Structures are given as structure tokens and as C-alpha cells.
Phi, psi and omega in degrees: 000140181270142181256142178238140174240148183269130176274182184294337181269001180093358180278156179265136178241130186278138173244096189258010174084014179285156188284125177264121183251359179186173180199163177245109185294343183285327182235004176077003182276150180238150175271120185248131176263115182266085181296327180296322179295316178297321181297314182284334171294323177294322177297321178294332179257024189300324181289320176296316181294320177298322177295321179295316179296316180296318179296320178297315178297319179297318178296320177300318179291318179297318178299320179295318183287326185267346184287149177284130178298137180242136180248135182241125177252141185238133172238152185239135179244153169247119181252102181261159176293151179287128179262166181289155180282112184288340181287330177053043183247078173047064183301142181279341181227151175248117182291129179286144181271107180235160179291155182296319179297317179296319180296315180295317179298324177297316180295323179295320178294320179294328181298327183245040181261163175297329178302315179292323179298315179294320181295317179295320180298316181288319181294318181273358182050050187290340178295339179243005180280109184294322181297316180294315182293324177291323181298321182255009177053054180265122179267184178278145179180171182288328184259033183295323179295317178298319179298316181295318179299318179295320179297315179299314183295324183284336187254355177266147179211154178233153179218096178295140178272124186298143177060036177204171176259019180264148178215135179264130177252122184240145174224134181242143179199168177291351181244125179297324180294314179298319179300315180293318181296313182292321179298315178293319179296324181295311181291324178297315180292327178292319177297316180295319179296321178294321179295318178295323180293319181285316186243020183298320180296319178295320181296316179295320179296319179295319178297317179297315180295325177299318178294318180293320179296318178298319179294317179293326178298318178294318180294319178297319179297318180293318180294320177296319179296319179295321179295315181295317180296321179293317179296319179293319182294329183252014177053042178264112179257115182273121179266336182222131182279354182284173178108150182241327184264166180294320180295319178295324178294320178293322180293344180268006178276175181296321180297316179297320178295319178296316180299320179294319180293320179293323177297319178295317179295321178296318178299320179293321180293320178297318179296321179294321180294319179295320179296317180295320179295320178295325180293320180293319184281311187244001180071021178266121180244157175297159184296331183269002183284136180296339183288347176297328177292322177296320178295324178294318178294323179295320180295319179294319181294319179295322179296317179294322179297321180295319180295316181296316180298322181290332184264323189239343180099166186290337185267003182292135185303321182292328177293318179297321180293317182292326179293319178296324179293318180296317180295321179297318180295319180296323180293318180297318181292319182292316180294320180295321181293320180292319179295317180296321179294320180294318179295320180294322179294320180295317181295321180295319181294319179296317180295323179296322177296316180296318178299319180296319180293312179296325179297317178296320178293320178297317179297331177289334181268001181299312178296321178293329180293324179296312178298321179296320179296320178298313179297322181291321177298321178297319177297315181296319180296314179298323180290321179295315179297319180298315180296321180295315179295321179294322178294318179294323178297319179294323177295318179295323177297320180291317181287334182262016183262018180290159181277141179295135182278354176244125184228152176276121179270307179232130176273154182283144175240152181297122181291148181276328184235149178287148176265345180215145003279151177252119182299315182297314181296316181295320179295318179296318178296316179297319179296316179297315180297321179296319178296319179297316180296316179298317178297322177295321178298315180296316182299311182291331176296320179285315185292323184269003179294124183266350179251166179277112177252323181261119177306336178296338178297339176301317179277322186283319184260321184263350178059042176241157173287134178272112183274338179170159177235120185263123181289155175293132182280128179231016187234032178118201183292142183292323181298319179296323181290330180290318182280342180278111186298332183271358183281157180291332178293314178299319178297322180296316180288332173298320177296320178299314179301317180298315180293327178294332178292345179262006184291327178227162178297337180267005182108202181289141174305147185291318184241118181230139177250138176259130176216173181210176180287313183225167177296163173065032175261002180098015181296310183293317179297322180294318178297322178294316181294319180292320178298317179298318181295317177296322179294321178294339177278353178096010180272154173277120188235138173238126176252122182253126176273098184250014175277085189286354182259323184207083184287130177259333182294326180298318179286322182295318182270000179055054180247052182288342181283346184257054181259000180261322178265197176110203186292321185299312177299325178295319179293326181274007180062020175279336177227135179249347181265101182292327183297328181287343182264353184270139179247135175266124179262103185296321183294332183258337176086015178223169178268152186225130175254104183290169181285315187094210181289152176285117184279157176281340185229071184298320185294318180297323179293319183281338184282343181282180180282346186298321182295321178295322179296318178299317182294318180296324177294318179292327181298326181281344184255342188231152175286324184221126177244120180243136184239126173272096184274179179280156175292161186279334192300113173059018180237151177253002184301310184295325179295318180294320180290331184295341180288337185260354186254167177283331181186176185236139170252123184262128182256131183229130175269138180290145172056041177230299185262138177294146182300328179296321177295320178296318180297322179296318180295316177297323179297320178297318179296314184291325177293333179280353179098003181288147179259112180266112184281330183172188184224152174243128179263128185245163173058046175282121186278172179295325178296338178261029187297336178300323180278323180297314181295330184274335189233321191248328188280062180076012180050057174113001180285333171073044177287148176253154184226160180269205182291148176290137175237248182269139177288153181288155177293159180279000000 
């Protein structure tokens, strides 16, 4: 059973259990998703949706069959954090301290950068690689390098392994060999680029020093060769490599050494000559001279001679012998001193001659020594610079010998099978895309629908209480279905009557007018059906035909004989007895006030006080007064009548009038001060059974219907 609640205006609002997914707290309205409507809209479009799904699957299969097979080769890198330089030898760069995540993300971005694409292209000489160009069908052109860079960038991908410093580098191409080659080339170049970035300054410095060392080595060789050639040409024999000045360099030659040795020998000879001369004059000999022993023997002999003379006299034989010994010793000493002096003088003279000769030769080499010193200083300077550069080169080698923090773990191998296209993946993608498109078609079909298809739109879009949904009649005359208590039409109007009883706390309003946006929406039939339902409940009911322009009730009830009396004469004051103009319809159980003749001035008749008086008179005689009013479109009849009634029931036919037109008609009524209690939705088809079962077909009774035939009259 459906529940109704009364809003502030006295209208009933249905609470049918649909899912509320959101709301607007300012006005109490909620956004309701009507899944049932979408489902049945999809059923109505089932052939279109099936075609979309079939087309999507067919496209997925065709794409798989027509696509070029792609082979993907994978290589794996290990990207470790940069460690400190263990050599600690004047590092050329200071590594910035960054977080591990930032460092890894930086390396991932560099792996798939344009820089790497250009480096791989240049390293692999891909512009001339026939295998690569054939794999991607690259022809000759001015922009071939740009094309290759785009191909490399589009086909390389990386996949970091979670919770590790490993990253997989993949490259796909139509050739398995090309894929493996490019993947390996990519990781190799990335490792090399990282090494150059870390130690690039050292590498450049080593290259520069190598060039300088080679140049200095050549210069040193030339200067040494020039020095040796000059020394050989001038017979300069260097005994000692030390010395800084030209004179010192000359003094270290063989001539200088000879002059120094001769000077020492001359000095020694002069000393020997002086000693010999002193010995001859004074008998003084050096301590090491052998003649000192003769002098000692002579002193002893003279002492003994003196003793003998004193004891024995000069003629004593022993005295004579000792005297002969003394004379012999004196002669020996005197002759040796003279010979030694002569020998010392001769040696001194010879040495002086040699010194003079060597001195003259030394003086001749003084100018040559200066040139020799200059050449030698140049050799020494070149050697010092060479040694310094060589030492710096060795230091740079030591500081630049660190291990690369990025290494190749697994090299790529040519894949045996293609990874794309995948039939299962393509079919699933096509199926998903088809479902999305189909869902979009259903959504836009519902969203862009300009007419009322779902009776729930009465409450959702028009903000009116839904009093009932009347199914399209497919079982004969509409009048017969209304009077037949077991028919689905009668049950639908019974539901309307029940819901109308909840419009106010006292039950259904006494005087209600039925109107619609345009003619033929079921307004007249609905007033007839509701009147019949109230009559079946035992109430005294009066139905007034007030559609003064185009009466439908007269044709529906076949009352063509009553075209002289009725409402029009009462409005024109031609008749004052309303009871005489009322017809009792036995088959329906209620009284009926026909329209009568079609007047030329309907609005003037309805705008006067007479219509209100008629209504007030009927209100006192009947329990329920129902008025079949004129439609709203471009007419003022319904607005004028709404001033005399308690409220208005708005009748809407499904899938006919645009919602904007219905809203305009309701707006005119509401601006005039009329109270619109709710709406009745008519002619709900079997295809719209989701709405019929929920709202009109007895609100849940679930009657079934056959094929649509003729629509019921309005």
C-alpha cells in the first residue's frame, strides 16, 4: 500500500520507497535515482543497446585481428642512493642530501625524458639503423630525428617495483630483436649518463690533464735533447745535476772539477815546499817525516859524543867513531832536506802550470755555462710541471674511481611471443566501452526526454502530488471499462479517488475542477472516472461539463439531445432552476450538468458571478462536485473557473506535451491564485508498465494487458 503525506499546501505527496541519494536542506527536496525507470528505458531500447554491444565486441575482435603484433622487452635497473666518496680526495662535487623518494622519482622522470630519447638515438645511430626503421616503417625526411625521438618516447615505459629500488624499463616494437636492443641500449645509456653526471667533472679534468701531460712530455723531451746536444757539442761533462745558476752549472762540469782538484793539489805542494824549505833552514820536519828519526839518532849520537869527549878526550878511538857517526848522520839529514826541497819546488811549479792551463780552459767555458744553465733550468721547470700534473692526474683517478650507484640487474632478451594485441583484453575493453556507451544512451534518453514519461516526474519535476496513473485502454470502449468494477481502468480511478480523500484532513475537497495543458489528454474521461468512483462509494456526485469550447463529455456519454439546456443557459440567466438542467446517469450513478449550446463568449460567461452562484448552489446539494474544465493552452476559461472551486486536478498525458509547456500551464494557474492539489497521469502504455504498476494500475495490483489497439477518447 502506498503512503501519502500532506504538504504545506494541502497536497498529498507519495512516498513510494524509491532510493533517495541526496537532498537539499533548504527546501526539503531530495534527489531520487529511479533505477526502475532507467531499467525499463533500457528494455525499450533493448535492440539498440544489443546492437551497440554487438558492434563493440565486433570492433574489439577486428582491432585484435588487424592490429600489428607488438613485442615488449624488459630490462631491470637498480637505483641506489648516492654514497659518500670513500677516497676523500678533494671531491669536485658535493652531493645534495635529498630524500630517497624524491631521488627515486627524479630518476624515474629522467628515465622517460626527451634527453634519454635523444641520447639513445645518437648512441644507437638509429637514423641509419635499417632494422629499427623497418620495424616502425620510417621513411626518409627532414624530420626523421624528431620522428624517431617521438617513437622512442611513446614506446618506452617504466614500472618501479614497490618497496624496492628496482625499476623495470620496457620497450615495445613490432620486432622482438629491436625491442631487446633498444631496451638494453636505454638502460646502458642511462647508467652511462648517471656516471657522467656524478663523475663528469673528474672525467673532463682527467681528459684535460692527459692532453697537458702529453704536451709537456713532448716539451720536456725536446728540452732535454737540446741540453744534451749542447753539452756534447761543447764537451760539457756534468758531474752533478744540482744547481740553479749558470755559473754553478758550469762549476759542476769536468773542467771545473779538474780546476778544483788542481787548486787543492797546488796548495798541498806549496805547503810541502814550505815545509821542505823550513827543514833545510831550521831542521824542522813535519811529524810524519822519516827524517825525524835521523834527527833523533843524531841527537843521541851527539849526546854520547859529548860524554865520551868529556871522559876520554878527542883522540879516544870510541870518540873518533862516535864523531864519524855524527858527521854521517848530519850529511844524511842535509842531503835529504835539499833533495826534498828541490822535489817540492818542481812539483809546485808543475801544478802551477796545470792550474794555469785548466784555469784558461775554465774561463773559456764561462759563456757556455750560462747557456747550459738556461737550458738546464728549462729542463728542470718542464720536469717539475710534468711531475705536478702527473700527481694531480693520479689524484683525480683515485677520487673518480667510485662505483656507479645505478646498475643493470637483468638485461633484456628478445621476447618469443607478442604482448599485444590481446584478444581477451580488447574484448573486455570493447565490452566495457559498449556498456558505457549504452548506459550513456539510456541516461541521455531519460535526461533529454522533454515529455512526461515517468509518472514520478509529476512529483520530481512538477512538484505536485501524484494522484494516480491511468493505463492506456486496450480492451474496448473506455466508458465500459469505467463502469466495470473489475476492470483495470476502474481500479485505477478508484485509486485516484482514494488518494483524493487524503488531500485534506476532512477528505476530498468538495468542488474540484479538472483541466489539462491541451485538449485530448484524458481530462474529460478522468472527471467521468473519478465521478463514477465517488458514486460507487455511495456519495452524491455532480459532474459539470464546463468545457464551453469543445465538450468531450457530450460525445462520450452520447447526450446530443441535451444541447438546448445545461450550464450555458444557467450562466446566461436564461434558466434559473439548476435542478431542471441536471440529468441523472443511472449507469454511472451520479448527476450530470451538460454544457448545452456552444456559446460565442465562454470567458465572459465564466468571468461573472453566475458561475460562482451555480457552484455554491451545487455545493449545498451534493457531497462531491466535479467540473470538467477547459484546457489551459491559450485560454482563460480554466483560470476564471478556478476562482469558484476549492482546487484543481491537473491531467497530463504521457509522452505528449513537453514538460516546459506543462510547467507554463501550471504557472498560470498558480499565479492566478488557484490551488492545484495534484495530477493524474493518463494513457500509460504497456511499455511504460514500470510506471503503471507502480502508480496507476491499482498501485500494485499488477494487471496485465494485451497489444495496444485504439486509444481511449479524451
